[in-house]
BATOR-756996 format. One record per residue (C-alpha): residue in one letter; x, y, z. Coordinates in nm, 4 decimals. Layout:
aa=A, c1=X, c2=Y, c3=Z
...
//
This chain:
aa=M, c1=6.9768, c2=8.2422, c3=13.2223
aa=T, c1=6.7350, c2=8.5327, c3=13.1805
aa=E, c1=6.3570, c2=8.5626, c3=13.2040
aa=E, c1=6.3452, c2=8.8255, c3=12.9289
aa=Q, c1=6.4152, c2=8.7955, c3=12.5587
aa=E, c1=6.7121, c2=9.0230, c3=12.4937
aa=E, c1=6.7681, c2=9.0990, c3=12.1287
aa=D, c1=7.0182, c2=9.3381, c3=11.9734
aa=V, c1=7.1733, c2=9.4099, c3=12.3120
aa=T, c1=7.5501, c2=9.4279, c3=12.3472
aa=A, c1=7.6710, c2=9.2048, c3=12.6295
aa=E, c1=7.9966, c2=9.0716, c3=12.7708
aa=L, c1=8.1723, c2=8.8488, c3=12.5198
aa=T, c1=8.2367, c2=8.5850, c3=12.7854
aa=V, c1=7.8689, c2=8.5611, c3=12.8822
aa=N, c1=7.6066, c2=8.3716, c3=12.6843
aa=K, c1=7.2516, c2=8.4444, c3=12.7927
aa=I, c1=6.9740, c2=8.1898, c3=12.7406
aa=Y, c1=6.6045, c2=8.2708, c3=12.7640
aa=K, c1=6.4589, c2=8.0783, c3=13.0591
aa=Y, c1=6.1623, c2=7.9319, c3=12.8710
aa=T, c1=6.3571, c2=7.8102, c3=12.5670
aa=N, c1=6.2938, c2=7.4490, c3=12.4634
aa=I, c1=6.5283, c2=7.2180, c3=12.6593
aa=K, c1=6.6717, c2=7.0676, c3=12.3390
aa=E, c1=6.7537, c2=7.4142, c3=12.2082
aa=I, c1=6.9264, c2=7.4998, c3=12.5376
aa=F, c1=7.1249, c2=7.1758, c3=12.5198
aa=N, c1=7.2335, c2=7.2386, c3=12.1603
aa=E, c1=7.3210, c2=7.6003, c3=12.2434
aa=I, c1=7.5465, c2=7.4915, c3=12.5302
aa=I, c1=7.7078, c2=7.2091, c3=12.3345
aa=G, c1=7.7601, c2=7.4233, c3=12.0274
aa=K, c1=7.9332, c2=7.7018, c3=12.2216
aa=S, c1=8.1379, c2=7.4637, c3=12.4383
aa=N, c1=8.2954, c2=7.2576, c3=12.1604
aa=D, c1=8.6381, c2=7.4180, c3=12.1751
aa=V, c1=8.6622, c2=7.3898, c3=12.5536
aa=L, c1=8.5060, c2=7.0476, c3=12.6126
aa=N, c1=8.5966, c2=6.8867, c3=12.2789
aa=V, c1=8.2574, c2=6.7121, c3=12.2962
aa=Y, c1=8.1738, c2=6.7569, c3=11.9299
aa=V, c1=8.4601, c2=6.5345, c3=11.8241
aa=D, c1=8.4003, c2=6.2724, c3=12.0934
aa=N, c1=8.0239, c2=6.2460, c3=12.0569
aa=K, c1=7.9794, c2=6.3180, c3=11.6857
aa=K, c1=7.7304, c2=6.0806, c3=11.5276
aa=E, c1=7.7902, c2=5.9087, c3=11.1999
aa=P, c1=7.6791, c2=6.1286, c3=10.9082
aa=E, c1=7.3235, c2=6.0566, c3=10.7949
aa=I, c1=7.1344, c2=6.0788, c3=10.4675
aa=I, c1=6.7813, c2=6.2149, c3=10.5131
aa=L, c1=6.5452, c2=6.1615, c3=10.2217
aa=V, c1=6.2468, c2=6.3975, c3=10.1937
aa=Y, c1=5.9851, c2=6.2432, c3=9.9675
aa=S, c1=5.6178, c2=6.2651, c3=9.8775
aa=A, c1=5.3781, c2=6.0276, c3=9.7050
aa=N, c1=5.2304, c2=6.3163, c3=9.5049
aa=G, c1=5.3361, c2=6.6603, c3=9.3939
aa=G, c1=5.2192, c2=6.9875, c3=9.5450
aa=C, c1=5.2689, c2=6.8890, c3=9.9097
aa=G, c1=5.5368, c2=7.1492, c3=9.9734
aa=K, c1=5.8092, c2=6.8856, c3=9.9990
aa=T, c1=6.0875, c2=7.1220, c3=9.8910
aa=T, c1=5.9734, c2=7.3884, c3=10.1363
aa=V, c1=5.9868, c2=7.1306, c3=10.4174
aa=A, c1=6.3259, c2=6.9960, c3=10.3055
aa=M, c1=6.4919, c2=7.3366, c3=10.2867
aa=G, c1=6.3285, c2=7.4439, c3=10.6113
aa=L, c1=6.4730, c2=7.1347, c3=10.7804
aa=C, c1=6.8188, c2=7.2162, c3=10.6439
aa=S, c1=6.7922, c2=7.5648, c3=10.7887
aa=C, c1=6.6741, c2=7.4377, c3=11.1290
aa=L, c1=6.9476, c2=7.1740, c3=11.1479
aa=T, c1=7.2088, c2=7.4353, c3=11.0598
aa=K, c1=7.0741, c2=7.6641, c3=11.3309
aa=N, c1=7.1275, c2=7.3760, c3=11.5741
aa=Y, c1=7.4987, c2=7.3597, c3=11.4919
aa=K, c1=7.4742, c2=7.0826, c3=11.2322
aa=K, c1=7.6596, c2=7.0969, c3=10.9027
aa=V, c1=7.4105, c2=7.0192, c3=10.6266
aa=L, c1=7.4312, c2=6.9551, c3=10.2526
aa=Y, c1=7.1081, c2=6.9920, c3=10.0536
aa=I, c1=7.0691, c2=6.7999, c3=9.7264
aa=N, c1=6.7632, c2=6.8543, c3=9.5086
aa=A, c1=6.7107, c2=6.5246, c3=9.3261
aa=S, c1=6.4680, c2=6.6400, c3=9.0569
aa=Y, c1=6.4607, c2=6.6111, c3=8.6789
aa=I, c1=6.4040, c2=6.9878, c3=8.6519
aa=H, c1=6.5345, c2=7.2239, c3=8.9198
aa=T, c1=6.3053, c2=7.4959, c3=9.0531
aa=F, c1=6.4133, c2=7.4949, c3=9.4199
aa=Q, c1=6.6380, c2=7.7987, c3=9.3611
aa=R, c1=6.3338, c2=8.0259, c3=9.3840
aa=L, c1=6.3855, c2=8.0133, c3=9.7639
aa=L, c1=6.7501, c2=8.1206, c3=9.7342
aa=D, c1=6.9131, c2=8.4592, c3=9.6905
aa=N, c1=7.1583, c2=8.3181, c3=9.4356
aa=K, c1=6.9428, c2=8.1558, c3=9.1678
aa=S, c1=7.2169, c2=8.1105, c3=8.9075
aa=P, c1=7.2715, c2=7.7555, c3=8.7748
aa=I, c1=7.5951, c2=7.5624, c3=8.7391
aa=S, c1=7.7719, c2=7.7011, c3=8.4312
aa=S, c1=8.0873, c2=7.4874, c3=8.4044
aa=S, c1=8.0848, c2=7.2471, c3=8.1072
aa=E, c1=8.3508, c2=7.0378, c3=8.2859
aa=V, c1=8.1148, c2=6.9809, c3=8.5773
aa=Y, c1=7.8352, c2=6.8645, c3=8.3461
aa=S, c1=8.0821, c2=6.6306, c3=8.1746
aa=S, c1=8.1643, c2=6.4854, c3=8.5176
aa=F, c1=7.7915, c2=6.4382, c3=8.5836
aa=I, c1=7.7497, c2=6.2494, c3=8.2570
aa=R, c1=8.0535, c2=6.0282, c3=8.3169
aa=G, c1=7.9401, c2=5.9605, c3=8.6754
aa=E, c1=8.2756, c2=5.8506, c3=8.8160
aa=D, c1=8.2904, c2=5.6951, c3=9.1623
aa=S, c1=8.4758, c2=6.0035, c3=9.2872
aa=I, c1=8.2090, c2=6.2415, c3=9.1596
aa=Y, c1=8.1739, c2=6.4349, c3=9.4871
aa=K, c1=8.5451, c2=6.5196, c3=9.4941
aa=E, c1=8.5237, c2=6.6293, c3=9.1313
aa=I, c1=8.2373, c2=6.8738, c3=9.1890
aa=K, c1=8.3022, c2=6.9731, c3=9.5523
aa=H, c1=8.4358, c2=7.3134, c3=9.4445
aa=I, c1=8.0934, c2=7.4194, c3=9.3110
aa=I, c1=7.9074, c2=7.3549, c3=9.6391
aa=R, c1=7.7538, c2=7.6816, c3=9.7596
aa=K, c1=7.6422, c2=7.8034, c3=10.0982
aa=E, c1=7.3367, c2=8.0114, c3=10.1773
aa=N, c1=7.2690, c2=7.9393, c3=10.5433
aa=F, c1=7.3329, c2=7.5702, c3=10.4644
aa=Y, c1=7.5423, c2=7.4051, c3=10.1922
aa=Y, c1=7.3713, c2=7.2980, c3=9.8698
aa=L, c1=7.4341, c2=7.1559, c3=9.5248
aa=P, c1=7.3476, c2=7.4411, c3=9.2843
aa=P, c1=7.0680, c2=7.4014, c3=9.0276
aa=F, c1=7.1343, c2=7.2584, c3=8.6815
aa=K, c1=7.0923, c2=7.4871, c3=8.3809
aa=T, c1=6.8452, c2=7.2529, c3=8.2066
aa=S, c1=6.6684, c2=6.9225, c3=8.2744
aa=L, c1=6.8545, c2=6.5942, c3=8.3321
aa=L, c1=6.7115, c2=6.4659, c3=8.0043
aa=S, c1=6.8491, c2=6.7618, c3=7.8084
aa=L, c1=7.1889, c2=6.7263, c3=7.9728
aa=G, c1=7.2064, c2=6.3492, c3=7.9383
aa=V, c1=7.2659, c2=6.3119, c3=8.3125
aa=P, c1=7.1336, c2=5.9940, c3=8.4837
aa=F, c1=6.9121, c2=6.0355, c3=8.7918
aa=S, c1=7.1357, c2=5.7860, c3=8.9769
aa=L, c1=7.3924, c2=6.0682, c3=8.9959
aa=F, c1=7.2148, c2=6.2049, c3=9.3030
aa=S, c1=7.2589, c2=5.8792, c3=9.4980
aa=K, c1=7.6301, c2=5.8791, c3=9.4166
aa=I, c1=7.6807, c2=6.2375, c3=9.5289
aa=A, c1=7.4799, c2=6.1792, c3=9.8492
aa=E, c1=7.6725, c2=5.8652, c3=9.9446
aa=E, c1=8.0127, c2=6.0147, c3=9.8681
aa=A, c1=7.9288, c2=6.3369, c3=10.0555
aa=K, c1=7.8216, c2=6.1254, c3=10.3547
aa=D, c1=8.1382, c2=5.9152, c3=10.3377
aa=S, c1=8.3518, c2=6.2313, c3=10.3269
aa=N, c1=8.2499, c2=6.2992, c3=10.6910
aa=E, c1=8.2269, c2=6.6694, c3=10.6061
aa=Y, c1=7.8575, c2=6.6906, c3=10.6965
aa=D, c1=7.6318, c2=6.5831, c3=10.9806
aa=Y, c1=7.3363, c2=6.5451, c3=10.7441
aa=V, c1=7.2952, c2=6.5115, c3=10.3688
aa=V, c1=6.9339, c2=6.6043, c3=10.2949
aa=V, c1=6.8044, c2=6.4740, c3=9.9627
aa=D, c1=6.4842, c2=6.6294, c3=9.8281
aa=A, c1=6.3551, c2=6.3755, c3=9.5722
aa=D, c1=6.1037, c2=6.3873, c3=9.2874
aa=S, c1=5.7543, c2=6.2506, c3=9.3526
aa=K, c1=5.7904, c2=5.9332, c3=9.1536
aa=Y, c1=5.8606, c2=5.5750, c3=9.2550
aa=D, c1=6.1120, c2=5.3679, c3=9.0597
aa=E, c1=6.4492, c2=5.1967, c3=9.1052
aa=D, c1=6.6311, c2=5.5271, c3=9.1568
aa=I, c1=6.3957, c2=5.6372, c3=9.4358
aa=A, c1=6.4121, c2=5.2887, c3=9.5885
aa=Q, c1=6.7914, c2=5.3212, c3=9.5905
aa=L, c1=6.7715, c2=5.6605, c3=9.7638
aa=M, c1=6.5412, c2=5.5109, c3=10.0262
aa=N, c1=6.7804, c2=5.2214, c3=10.0732
aa=I, c1=7.0846, c2=5.4422, c3=10.1430
aa=S, c1=6.8932, c2=5.6841, c3=10.3673
aa=T, c1=6.9014, c2=5.6750, c3=10.7461
aa=K, c1=6.5571, c2=5.8351, c3=10.7613
aa=V, c1=6.2827, c2=5.8880, c3=10.5051
aa=I, c1=6.0487, c2=6.1795, c3=10.5686
aa=V, c1=5.7256, c2=6.1308, c3=10.3743
aa=V, c1=5.5379, c2=6.4590, c3=10.3278
aa=T, c1=5.1625, c2=6.4489, c3=10.2812
aa=N, c1=4.8686, c2=6.6907, c3=10.2955
aa=Q, c1=4.5255, c2=6.6613, c3=10.4541
aa=S, c1=4.3493, c2=6.6203, c3=10.1170
aa=E, c1=4.1870, c2=6.2898, c3=10.0188
aa=Y, c1=4.4096, c2=6.2635, c3=9.7109
aa=S, c1=4.7285, c2=6.3078, c3=9.9124
aa=V, c1=4.6245, c2=6.0585, c3=10.1814
aa=F, c1=4.5159, c2=5.8066, c3=9.9158
aa=S, c1=4.8474, c2=5.8473, c3=9.7281
aa=T, c1=5.0451, c2=5.7976, c3=10.0480
aa=N, c1=4.8466, c2=5.4808, c3=10.1260
aa=V, c1=4.9306, c2=5.3475, c3=9.7786
aa=L, c1=5.2982, c2=5.4286, c3=9.8355
aa=I, c1=5.2965, c2=5.2396, c3=10.1664
aa=S, c1=5.1594, c2=4.9302, c3=9.9941
aa=N, c1=5.4793, c2=4.9263, c3=9.7886
aa=L, c1=5.7218, c2=4.9704, c3=10.0775
aa=N, c1=5.8669, c2=4.7390, c3=10.3394
aa=G, c1=5.9312, c2=4.8406, c3=10.6988
aa=V, c1=5.7219, c2=5.1585, c3=10.7003
aa=N, c1=5.6435, c2=5.1007, c3=11.0677
aa=S, c1=6.0104, c2=5.1280, c3=11.1618
aa=E, c1=6.1754, c2=5.4430, c3=11.2988
aa=K, c1=6.3283, c2=5.5009, c3=10.9561
aa=Y, c1=6.0028, c2=5.6454, c3=10.8179
aa=L, c1=5.8469, c2=5.9688, c3=10.9461
aa=F, c1=5.5158, c2=6.0958, c3=10.8082
aa=I, c1=5.4637, c2=6.4721, c3=10.8131
aa=C, c1=5.1442, c2=6.6595, c3=10.7243
aa=N, c1=5.2404, c2=6.9869, c3=10.5611
aa=N, c1=5.0248, c2=7.2929, c3=10.4907
aa=F, c1=4.7752, c2=7.1905, c3=10.7584
aa=D, c1=4.4672, c2=7.4090, c3=10.7908
aa=K, c1=4.2286, c2=7.3126, c3=11.0698
aa=S, c1=3.9465, c2=7.5054, c3=10.9025
aa=R, c1=3.9495, c2=7.2659, c3=10.6028
aa=D, c1=3.8345, c2=6.9054, c3=10.5727
aa=N, c1=4.0976, c2=6.6674, c3=10.7036
aa=A, c1=4.1129, c2=6.3316, c3=10.5230
aa=L, c1=4.3626, c2=6.2107, c3=10.7841
aa=V, c1=4.0718, c2=6.1676, c3=11.0263
aa=S, c1=3.7993, c2=6.0998, c3=10.7704
aa=P, c1=3.6102, c2=5.7653, c3=10.7764
aa=N, c1=3.6112, c2=5.7662, c3=10.3933
aa=I, c1=3.9852, c2=5.7045, c3=10.3653
aa=K, c1=4.1652, c2=5.5274, c3=10.6463
aa=P, c1=4.5327, c2=5.6327, c3=10.6560
aa=Q, c1=4.7763, c2=5.3416, c3=10.6704
aa=F, c1=5.0272, c2=5.5621, c3=10.8509
aa=I, c1=5.0598, c2=5.7797, c3=11.1603
aa=V, c1=5.1490, c2=6.1464, c3=11.1245
aa=S, c1=5.4409, c2=6.2408, c3=11.3505
aa=E, c1=5.4118, c2=6.6167, c3=11.3041
aa=Y, c1=5.1837, c2=6.8813, c3=11.1521
aa=I, c1=5.3204, c2=7.1908, c3=10.9791
aa=E, c1=5.0693, c2=7.4735, c3=10.9744
aa=H, c1=4.9632, c2=7.6524, c3=10.6558
aa=I, c1=5.2123, c2=7.9237, c3=10.5588
aa=E, c1=5.0664, c2=8.2601, c3=10.4624
aa=H, c1=5.2210, c2=8.4314, c3=10.1589
aa=Y, c1=5.3912, c2=8.1027, c3=10.0659
aa=D, c1=5.5345, c2=8.2389, c3=9.7391
aa=K, c1=5.7276, c2=8.5107, c3=9.9207
aa=V, c1=5.8795, c2=8.2946, c3=10.1959
aa=K, c1=6.2585, c2=8.2814, c3=10.2241
aa=I, c1=6.4764, c2=8.0148, c3=10.3846
aa=R, c1=6.5425, c2=8.1951, c3=10.7132
aa=E, c1=6.1693, c2=8.2414, c3=10.7634
aa=L, c1=6.1134, c2=7.8660, c3=10.7297
aa=E, c1=6.3365, c2=7.7874, c3=11.0275
aa=K, c1=6.0983, c2=7.9863, c3=11.2503
aa=I, c1=5.7980, c2=7.7630, c3=11.1743
aa=L, c1=5.7201, c2=7.5466, c3=11.4771
aa=G, c1=5.6213, c2=7.2333, c3=11.2837
aa=I, c1=5.9464, c2=7.2394, c3=11.0852
aa=Q, c1=6.1455, c2=7.2949, c3=11.4046
aa=K, c1=5.9796, c2=6.9944, c3=11.5696
aa=T, c1=6.0455, c2=6.7783, c3=11.2634
aa=A, c1=6.4139, c2=6.8782, c3=11.2757
aa=F, c1=6.4320, c2=6.7658, c3=11.6394
aa=L, c1=6.2783, c2=6.4313, c3=11.5418
aa=I, c1=6.5769, c2=6.3890, c3=11.3091
aa=I, c1=6.8350, c2=6.4993, c3=11.5656
//
């Protein structure tokens, strides 16, 4: 253990230095992650795979940024993560280096057929860029004739494969039977909101349509928080029907942010630890 941050310094291969003031959970995960082969603790203590749904009652909350940031943080903490963007039109690839869509006509045919073994059929197209992810589709679900329920099937089968610690599903801001199904199969549902009156109001409306929102399954996160702006979360005009578990500060130069930068944001790190 050292009292100084030592970066880009060559050290003995048998010595792992940890900064003294590192968060205790990070220290724990660092030790466990680097001791797996010796202690065999990963196999003995491995939790059941979990599906984490990231959802928002309204668009524009930065839900995808939060979801991909969480994937990056979980991966950094020695978790194997699969990211699935459950949207009618894919735009999440703007945060990736490889923005190319799935090109195989056979894969799209598998999506349309929607067999029970769909994950095994399309496993070969899964990509990795820090974490694993299902690549974007070349056009909208409607144009392809692919049902939205496909995402639930892939998520459940990926979970059942035991190849991942977490399957993170980033879902469209709508509420219907498909979203209800995703919520049902998820271990945790992270509801992303903003501090605006519209976002708080929309989240309150969502809560009125859900059961068990006070359980540990649901986590409410305020993204893009700016303390210099009006905060409807503490306004007497709109009383929130939920409690925010974590605040993620406003990100400067949002349009230029890349995945590895997201994992350095404190609010996203804390949200990842709430999942772990």
